[in-house]
C-alpha angles and dihedrals in degrees: 000000000000131000123205093250091062103029093097095233115152122225107275092028088061091054091047094052093047094046091049090050096050092045090053091046097050098030101246127158095207132026125193132185118196125192119194151135129249106232134172120254139053093320102047096176115055113195119222101177143345126209121190142188127195100022124117122220095269092049091049089055091052090050093049091052092047094050091049097046107026108013094110091057095051108127091232097054097082093051088052091055092044093065109106118242111270092023138098132208135189120209138184115218088234089065089064102039139358122255090254093052092045093051089054093048118103088235089069089069087070091046092054091051093055098031099244130134122147112065137190129174144178123206126200114197114199123208105276120018104319117120127185121190134185115195126183128194137194125206123265108276096024121118112277124249112260141192092287090059091046091054092047093049090045088058101045104022101076092048091049092051091049091050090053089055099039114022093197095059107139101230132119132229147130114269133148130265115216089260091055097255122132114270113222109211102202126192114261131197124257088251091054092049090048090053091048092052092043099246115169118227090259092047088052089055091048090047091058090051091049089053089054089056096245121157121237089259093050093046091047091053092052094044096043094237134109123275089239090057090050089049090053092050091049089052090054091048092051090054096045095046092044091235123152098204142019090255091053090047092054091048092050093047092050090051088052091057103264 
C-alpha cells in the first residue's frame, strides 16, 4: 500500500489526483482548491494559487477572470475569513442564501457560464493568516448537495487540504491513485515526515524545541548553539513547512507528529 509521501506524485499532480478523488466520492462536476492569506484592507483575502478539476480551458479562463475581478465579492469569501485560526468549517451554499437569492446574485452569472449551481465548501484556517479552501460544484439542474455531503466533506476535507500542503501529514483517508485504485494514507513517524520535508538533523532538533514553545534563546541554550543559529534554522523550517509564522510552524509540526 502507498502513502502520499512515497507515491512519487509531483506537486500539481498530487492536487489533481486528490481533487479527482473527492469529486468522484461526493459526486461533484468541478472541484477547486484555493490557497490564500487573510490581510487587512480593501481586499481582505489575497489568493496565492488555485487548483481545479473538471473545467475545460474556456471555463478556466472564465474562472481566472472572475477571481481577478470579482473574487472579493464572492458570497463565500466572508465565511472563509470568519473561520477561527486553527479551525475548519464546512458549509453548504444554502446555509448562506436561498436558491432564489443566489440565482439573483451577480455571482450566478459566472455559474451560468460554466454550468455550475449547487455548491459546498470546507475552509481550513491556519494559525496566522494562511487560509486553505476546498469548494465543490454540481451542474445546473443536478440534485443539490445536502447535509450528508456537508458532514462527509467536514470529515475528509481538512485532512485533504493539509495533505496538499504537507505531503507527509500522518492522516488516513480514501483518495484515488492515478490508476483509479484506492490510496492508503498511512501514518508516518516524525522522522519520516522530516525526511519528506527535507529537514536536516539539526533542523529536526530545532523543530522539536519550537513545538515545545521555546524561544530562540531558550532553544539555543539547550542545544549549545547561538540564538542567531537557531533563528536561521527556524527560517529554513518556515520555508520547508510552508508556514508564515512561528505559531503556524508549531501547529504544522504538531499535526505532523512532532
